[in-house]
Backbone as JSON, one array per atom type, in Angstrom:
{
  "sequence": "MTDPADDAPASAASAAAAEAARRRRLAEVFGEVLPESPDEPTTAARDEEWYRENRPPHHE",
  "N": [[11.14, 0.38, 42.38], [9.99, 1.15, 39.12], [11.58, 1.82, 36.03], [10.71, 4.5, 33.92], [11.59, 4.46, 31.3], [11.64, 1.79, 30.64], [9.01, 1.16, 30.02], [8.53, 2.56, 27.7], [9.17, 1.36, 25.07], [7.17, -0.63, 24.93], [4.8, 0.86, 25.16], [5.09, 2.48, 22.93], [5.0, 0.59, 20.92], [2.4, -0.39, 21.25], [1.0, 1.93, 20.74], [1.69, 2.34, 18.07], [0.51, 0.08, 16.95], [-2.16, 0.62, 17.5], [-2.51, 2.91, 15.96], [-2.08, 1.86, 13.4], [-4.26, 0.12, 13.25], [-6.33, 1.99, 13.36], [-5.89, 3.43, 10.97], [-6.29, 1.37, 9.12], [-9.0, 0.78, 9.57], [-10.19, 3.23, 8.8], [-9.5, 3.16, 6.08], [-11.01, 0.96, 5.27], [-13.64, 1.9, 5.72], [-13.8, 4.11, 4.01], [-13.32, 2.99, 1.57], [-10.72, 2.41, 0.53], [-9.34, 0.07, 0.56], [-7.5, -2.31, -1.06], [-7.75, -5.19, -3.21], [-6.05, -8.32, -2.57], [-4.93, -9.7, -4.77], [-4.2, -8.43, -7.94], [-6.51, -7.45, -10.52], [-5.87, -6.53, -12.98], [-3.34, -6.71, -15.59], [0.22, -6.71, -14.97], [1.94, -3.56, -14.64], [4.19, -3.26, -16.28], [3.87, -5.11, -18.39], [1.49, -4.11, -19.45], [2.29, -1.53, -20.18], [4.17, -2.06, -22.17], [2.54, -3.31, -24.08], [0.79, -1.16, -24.65], [2.6, 0.64, -25.74], [3.38, -0.71, -28.1], [0.92, -0.76, -29.49], [0.46, 1.94, -29.9], [2.61, 2.98, -31.25], [4.13, 5.12, -33.58], [3.8, 4.89, -37.2], [6.21, 5.38, -38.63], [8.17, 4.47, -36.95], [8.44, 1.8, -37.08]],
  "CA": [[10.51, 1.32, 41.5], [10.28, 0.82, 37.73], [12.12, 2.9, 35.21], [9.76, 4.85, 32.85], [12.15, 4.1, 29.99], [11.31, 0.4, 30.36], [7.66, 1.11, 29.47], [8.48, 3.31, 26.44], [9.03, 0.52, 23.87], [5.88, -1.31, 24.94], [3.76, 1.83, 24.88], [5.29, 2.91, 21.55], [4.52, -0.5, 20.06], [0.94, -0.43, 21.31], [0.51, 3.14, 20.05], [1.85, 2.09, 16.64], [-0.5, -0.9, 16.58], [-3.45, 1.3, 17.53], [-2.54, 3.8, 14.8], [-2.24, 1.01, 12.22], [-5.65, -0.35, 13.25], [-7.17, 3.15, 13.03], [-5.74, 3.7, 9.53], [-6.92, 0.26, 8.4], [-10.45, 0.98, 9.7], [-10.54, 4.36, 7.93], [-9.41, 2.71, 4.7], [-12.17, 0.09, 5.02], [-14.84, 2.72, 5.69], [-13.81, 5.0, 2.86], [-13.14, 2.23, 0.35], [-9.38, 2.43, -0.01], [-8.72, -1.24, 0.73], [-7.32, -2.94, -2.35], [-7.7, -6.65, -3.12], [-4.71, -8.89, -2.48], [-4.43, -10.01, -6.1], [-4.7, -7.45, -8.91], [-7.3, -7.95, -11.64], [-5.25, -6.06, -14.21], [-1.98, -7.21, -15.77], [1.24, -5.85, -14.37], [2.11, -2.32, -15.4], [5.23, -3.42, -17.29], [3.26, -5.77, -19.55], [0.5, -3.2, -20.01], [3.02, -0.44, -20.82], [4.76, -2.59, -23.4], [1.43, -3.49, -25.01], [0.33, 0.17, -25.05], [3.64, 1.18, -26.61], [3.3, -1.36, -29.41], [-0.31, -0.35, -30.16], [0.46, 3.38, -30.18], [3.84, 3.39, -31.88], [3.9, 5.73, -34.91], [4.22, 4.0, -38.3], [7.59, 5.6, -39.05], [9.08, 3.85, -35.97], [8.4, 0.33, -37.23]],
  "C": [[10.89, 0.98, 40.05], [10.75, 2.06, 36.99], [11.11, 3.23, 34.11], [10.29, 4.5, 31.47], [11.85, 2.66, 29.63], [9.93, 0.27, 29.72], [7.57, 1.77, 28.09], [8.36, 2.4, 25.22], [7.67, -0.18, 23.81], [4.76, -0.33, 24.59], [3.88, 2.35, 23.45], [4.76, 1.86, 20.59], [3.0, -0.56, 20.08], [0.34, 0.79, 20.64], [0.61, 2.95, 18.54], [0.79, 1.1, 16.15], [-1.88, -0.25, 16.54], [-3.59, 2.23, 16.33], [-2.74, 3.01, 13.51], [-3.68, 0.51, 12.12], [-6.6, 0.78, 12.88], [-7.1, 3.45, 11.53], [-6.42, 2.62, 8.69], [-8.45, 0.41, 8.42], [-10.92, 2.13, 8.82], [-10.51, 3.95, 6.47], [-10.59, 1.81, 4.35], [-13.44, 0.91, 4.87], [-14.92, 3.54, 4.41], [-13.43, 4.3, 1.56], [-11.75, 2.26, -0.25], [-8.64, 1.11, 0.2], [-8.68, -1.92, -0.64], [-7.3, -4.46, -2.19], [-6.25, -7.13, -3.1], [-4.12, -9.2, -3.85], [-5.03, -9.03, -7.11], [-5.48, -8.12, -10.04], [-6.67, -7.57, -12.97], [-3.85, -6.65, -14.35], [-0.98, -6.24, -15.13], [1.47, -4.62, -15.24], [3.15, -2.47, -16.49], [4.66, -4.07, -18.55], [2.26, -4.84, -20.23], [1.2, -2.04, -20.73], [3.62, -0.88, -22.14], [3.68, -2.77, -24.48], [0.94, -2.15, -25.53], [1.33, 0.79, -26.03], [3.54, 0.58, -28.02], [2.05, -0.94, -30.18], [-0.27, 1.09, -30.61], [1.75, 3.88, -30.81], [3.55, 3.98, -33.27], [4.45, 4.84, -36.02], [5.69, 4.18, -38.71], [8.61, 5.04, -38.07], [9.1, 2.35, -36.09], [9.58, -0.21, -37.95]]
}
């Protein structure tokens, strides 16, 4: 006879994989899939640029 505890990790892994696939499909359908490479510069570079453009004159 097999121990039910032996099947738990396999069924948990398959349930996790099924949930990940379901979430991925929902994201594709509703447009929440982001491209692998960003089109915009990194936030740190953009924040620094914004800071320099919007710095008040008395802070120069």
